[in-house]
MDTraj code that builds the backbone (N, CA, C; nanometers):
import mdtraj as md
import numpy as np

residues = "UNK UNK UNK UNK UNK UNK UNK UNK UNK UNK UNK UNK UNK UNK UNK UNK UNK UNK UNK UNK UNK UNK UNK UNK UNK UNK UNK UNK UNK UNK UNK UNK UNK UNK UNK UNK UNK UNK UNK UNK UNK UNK UNK UNK UNK UNK UNK UNK UNK UNK UNK UNK UNK UNK UNK UNK UNK UNK UNK UNK UNK UNK UNK UNK UNK UNK UNK UNK UNK UNK UNK UNK UNK UNK UNK UNK UNK UNK UNK UNK".split()
xyz = np.array([
    [-2.9285, -3.7193, -11.6107],
    [-2.7913, -3.6732, -11.6175],
    [-2.7770, -3.5795, -11.7365],
    [-2.7093, -3.4692, -11.7159],
    [-2.6817, -3.3741, -11.8232],
    [-2.5393, -3.3953, -11.8709],
    [-2.5198, -3.3833, -12.0005],
    [-2.3877, -3.4049, -12.0564],
    [-2.3574, -3.2979, -12.1597],
    [-2.2468, -3.2299, -12.1428],
    [-2.2014, -3.1321, -12.2408],
    [-2.0986, -3.1965, -12.3316],
    [-2.0936, -3.1500, -12.4553],
    [-2.0027, -3.2053, -12.5543],
    [-1.9171, -3.0925, -12.6122],
    [-1.7852, -3.1093, -12.6144],
    [-1.6999, -3.0085, -12.6762],
    [-1.7197, -3.0084, -12.8276],
    [-1.7351, -2.8896, -12.8846],
    [-1.7497, -2.8763, -13.0286],
    [-1.6643, -2.7596, -13.0765],
    [-1.6209, -2.7674, -13.2026],
    [-1.5409, -2.6609, -13.2614],
    [-1.6289, -2.5772, -13.3531],
    [-1.6135, -2.4460, -13.3428],
    [-1.6921, -2.3541, -13.4247],
    [-1.6352, -2.3500, -13.5667],
    [-1.7233, -2.3733, -13.6643],
    [-1.6847, -2.3683, -13.8051],
    [-1.7272, -2.2382, -13.8715],
    [-1.8397, -2.1818, -13.8259],
    [-1.8917, -2.0574, -13.8826],
    [-1.9800, -1.9905, -13.7792],
    [-1.9863, -1.8588, -13.7844],
    [-2.0700, -1.7823, -13.6921],
    [-2.1555, -1.6864, -13.7735],
    [-2.2867, -1.6854, -13.7419],
    [-2.3807, -1.5939, -13.8042],
    [-2.4654, -1.5347, -13.6925],
    [-2.4291, -1.4168, -13.6454],
    [-2.5000, -1.3566, -13.5328],
    [-2.4756, -1.4372, -13.4063],
    [-2.5844, -1.4871, -13.3476],
    [-2.5733, -1.5678, -13.2254],
    [-2.5917, -1.7164, -13.2526],
    [-2.5726, -1.7575, -13.3780],
    [-2.5794, -1.8986, -13.4152],
    [-2.4450, -1.9394, -13.4732],
    [-2.3943, -2.0530, -13.4266],
    [-2.2677, -2.1048, -13.4782],
    [-2.2909, -2.2422, -13.5394],
    [-2.2227, -2.2687, -13.6469],
    [-2.2188, -2.4026, -13.7048],
    [-2.0991, -2.4691, -13.6400],
    [-2.1245, -2.5802, -13.5673],
    [-2.0188, -2.6458, -13.4910],
    [-2.0044, -2.7909, -13.5331],
    [-1.8853, -2.8471, -13.5054],
    [-1.8553, -2.9851, -13.5415],
    [-1.7862, -3.0556, -13.4260],
    [-1.8233, -3.1812, -13.4088],
    [-1.7545, -3.2700, -13.3144],
    [-1.7570, -3.4098, -13.3717],
    [-1.6402, -3.4607, -13.4046],
    [-1.6262, -3.5965, -13.4550],
    [-1.7164, -3.6257, -13.5743],
    [-1.7247, -3.5316, -13.6648],
    [-1.8031, -3.5497, -13.7863],
    [-1.9488, -3.5098, -13.7752],
    [-1.9968, -3.4868, -13.6552],
    [-2.1363, -3.4443, -13.6350],
    [-2.1427, -3.2925, -13.6389],
    [-2.2318, -3.2402, -13.7229],
    [-2.2496, -3.0954, -13.7356],
    [-2.3779, -3.0537, -13.6651],
    [-2.3741, -2.9392, -13.5976],
    [-2.4910, -2.8875, -13.5264],
    [-2.4943, -2.7355, -13.5361],
    [-2.6157, -2.6819, -13.5364],
    [-2.6359, -2.5385, -13.5196],
    [-2.6458, -2.5154, -13.3690],
    [-2.5674, -2.4233, -13.3171],
    [-2.5559, -2.4016, -13.1733],
    [-2.5836, -2.2551, -13.1414],
    [-2.6653, -2.2322, -13.0406],
    [-2.6930, -2.0961, -12.9953],
    [-2.5755, -2.0440, -12.9127],
    [-2.5353, -1.9206, -12.9417],
    [-2.4277, -1.8555, -12.8668],
    [-2.4808, -1.7515, -12.7690],
    [-2.6122, -1.7459, -12.7512],
    [-2.6725, -1.6418, -12.6668],
    [-2.6178, -1.6401, -12.5247],
    [-2.5863, -1.7559, -12.4690],
    [-2.5376, -1.7606, -12.3312],
    [-2.3932, -1.7119, -12.3186],
    [-2.3260, -1.6927, -12.4322],
    [-2.1869, -1.6478, -12.4303],
    [-2.1710, -1.5109, -12.4953],
    [-2.2723, -1.4261, -12.4819],
    [-2.2687, -1.2943, -12.5444],
    [-2.1477, -1.2117, -12.5022],
    [-2.0980, -1.2326, -12.3813],
    [-1.9843, -1.1552, -12.3320],
    [-1.8494, -1.2091, -12.3758],
    [-1.8471, -1.3261, -12.4384],
    [-1.7218, -1.3879, -12.4824],
    [-1.6862, -1.3427, -12.6236],
    [-1.5589, -1.3350, -12.6510],
    [-1.5109, -1.3101, -12.7862],
    [-1.4915, -1.4453, -12.8534],
    [-1.5825, -1.4815, -12.9427],
    [-1.5766, -1.6110, -13.0101],
    [-1.5464, -1.5923, -13.1580],
    [-1.4584, -1.6783, -13.2091],
    [-1.4219, -1.6748, -13.3502],
    [-1.4201, -1.8177, -13.4039],
    [-1.4182, -1.8291, -13.5364],
    [-1.4085, -1.9591, -13.6013],
    [-1.2843, -2.0309, -13.5487],
    [-1.2994, -2.1603, -13.5256],
    [-1.1977, -2.2528, -13.4720],
    [-1.1923, -2.2550, -13.3202],
    [-1.2641, -2.1671, -13.2500],
    [-1.2741, -2.1779, -13.1042],
    [-1.3515, -2.3038, -13.0686],
    [-1.3312, -2.3500, -12.9459],
    [-1.4058, -2.4640, -12.8932],
    [-1.5036, -2.4156, -12.7878],
    [-1.6215, -2.4776, -12.7854],
    [-1.7231, -2.4464, -12.6857],
    [-1.7822, -2.5758, -12.6314],
    [-1.8259, -2.5708, -12.5068],
    [-1.8978, -2.6833, -12.4461],
    [-2.0448, -2.6638, -12.4798],
    [-2.1073, -2.7656, -12.5399],
    [-2.2450, -2.7548, -12.5887],
    [-2.3352, -2.8532, -12.5155],
    [-2.4496, -2.8037, -12.4715],
    [-2.5532, -2.8874, -12.4110],
    [-2.6878, -2.8403, -12.4629],
    [-2.7673, -2.9325, -12.5126],
    [-2.9037, -2.9045, -12.5589],
    [-2.9079, -2.7895, -12.6592],
    [-2.8079, -2.7847, -12.7471],
    [-2.8075, -2.6839, -12.8521],
    [-2.7571, -2.5471, -12.8127],
    [-2.7042, -2.5349, -12.6907],
    [-2.6549, -2.4063, -12.6412],
    [-2.5082, -2.4187, -12.6007],
    [-2.4265, -2.3233, -12.6445],
    [-2.2881, -2.3172, -12.5984],
    [-2.2887, -2.2625, -12.4563],
    [-2.2279, -2.3376, -12.3646],
    [-2.2283, -2.2991, -12.2229],
    [-2.1009, -2.2274, -12.1809],
    [-1.9887, -2.2626, -12.2431],
    [-1.8632, -2.1979, -12.2082],
    [-1.7629, -2.2164, -12.3211],
    [-1.6723, -2.1208, -12.3305],
    [-1.5602, -2.1300, -12.4238],
    [-1.4542, -2.2167, -12.3575],
    [-1.3834, -2.2952, -12.4361],
    [-1.2790, -2.3807, -12.3810],
    [-1.1602, -2.3844, -12.4772],
    [-1.0462, -2.4233, -12.4249],
    [-0.9274, -2.4347, -12.5089],
    [-0.9332, -2.5657, -12.5874],
    [-0.8518, -2.5751, -12.6889],
    [-0.8416, -2.7003, -12.7637],
    [-0.7965, -2.8146, -12.6745],
    [-0.7044, -2.7855, -12.5826],
    [-0.6564, -2.8898, -12.4901],
    [-0.7689, -2.9366, -12.3977],
    [-0.8491, -2.8434, -12.3475],
    [-0.9628, -2.8818, -12.2621],
    [-1.0625, -2.9677, -12.3401],
    [-1.0869, -2.9313, -12.4657],
    [-1.1792, -3.0091, -12.5491],
    [-1.1240, -3.1506, -12.5711],
    [-0.9956, -3.1597, -12.6031],
    [-0.9321, -3.2895, -12.6251],
    [-0.9370, -3.3758, -12.4987],
    [-0.9047, -3.3169, -12.3847],
    [-0.9076, -3.3908, -12.2568],
    [-1.0484, -3.4388, -12.2240],
    [-1.1467, -3.3547, -12.2518],
    [-1.2854, -3.3938, -12.2254],
    [-1.3246, -3.5124, -12.3121],
    [-1.2868, -3.5107, -12.4409],
    [-1.3179, -3.6238, -12.5283],
    [-1.2472, -3.7505, -12.4818],
    [-1.1256, -3.7396, -12.4296],
    [-1.0566, -3.8576, -12.3755],
    [-1.1353, -3.9170, -12.2593],
    [-1.1853, -3.8307, -12.1706],
    [-1.2649, -3.8788, -12.0571],
    [-1.3962, -3.9406, -12.1041],
    [-1.4615, -3.8778, -12.2012],
    [-1.5872, -3.9332, -12.2539],
    [-1.5625, -4.0681, -12.3201],
    [-1.4539, -4.0809, -12.3953],
    [-1.4202, -4.2091, -12.4581],
    [-1.3978, -4.3177, -12.3529],
    [-1.3278, -4.2813, -12.2454],
    [-1.3034, -4.3777, -12.1381],
    [-1.4348, -4.4201, -12.0727],
    [-1.5205, -4.3245, -12.0452],
    [-1.6497, -4.3542, -11.9852],
    [-1.7323, -4.4465, -12.0752],
    [-1.7345, -4.4170, -12.2037],
    [-1.8148, -4.4951, -12.2974],
    [-1.7567, -4.6332, -12.3243],
    [-1.6307, -4.6541, -12.2917],
    [-1.5701, -4.7854, -12.3126],
    [-1.6057, -4.8832, -12.2015],
    [-1.6641, -4.8364, -12.0925],
    [-1.7017, -4.9200, -11.9797],
    [-1.8445, -4.9687, -11.9948],
    [-1.8731, -5.0801, -11.9346],
    [-2.0099, -5.1323, -11.9320],
    [-2.0899, -5.0486, -11.8328],
    [-2.1886, -4.9776, -11.8836],
    [-2.2658, -4.8867, -11.7988],
    [-2.3952, -4.9482, -11.7465],
    [-2.4106, -5.0802, -11.7648],
    [-2.5299, -5.1448, -11.7111],
    [-2.5259, -5.1432, -11.5587],
    [-2.6298, -5.0921, -11.4995],
    [-2.6372, -5.0818, -11.3544],
    [-2.7361, -5.1885, -11.3063],
    [-2.6885, -5.2822, -11.2224],
    [-2.7803, -5.3857, -11.1713],
    [-2.8989, -5.3239, -11.0975],
    [-3.0156, -5.3732, -11.1248],
    [-3.1351, -5.3272, -11.0560],
    [-3.1935, -5.1981, -11.1096],
    [-3.1329, -5.1435, -11.2127],
    [-3.1852, -5.0171, -11.2675],
    [-3.2949, -5.0412, -11.3666],
])
top = md.Topology()
chain = top.add_chain()
for i, resn in enumerate(residues, 1):
    res = top.add_residue(resn, chain, resSeq=i)
    for name in ("N", "CA", "C"):
        top.add_atom(name, md.element.get_by_symbol(name[0]), res)
traj = md.Trajectory(xyz[None], top)
């Protein structure tokens, strides 16, 4: 299963952004979003160190609500 995580851009240096999500800091590649206008404080969906899409703050917040709900459930699958 692949999972993207919303992160907020704190700094941009070329095609690398310093991003934060819930206290976790990561260096994120912006190469896949070369056509987007990205600035500090924008939100991006990040997977495997790459920003996949720009998103609004509301979309990022809603995604974290869904992830929190998912993580609050018992994910043990019988027979797995």
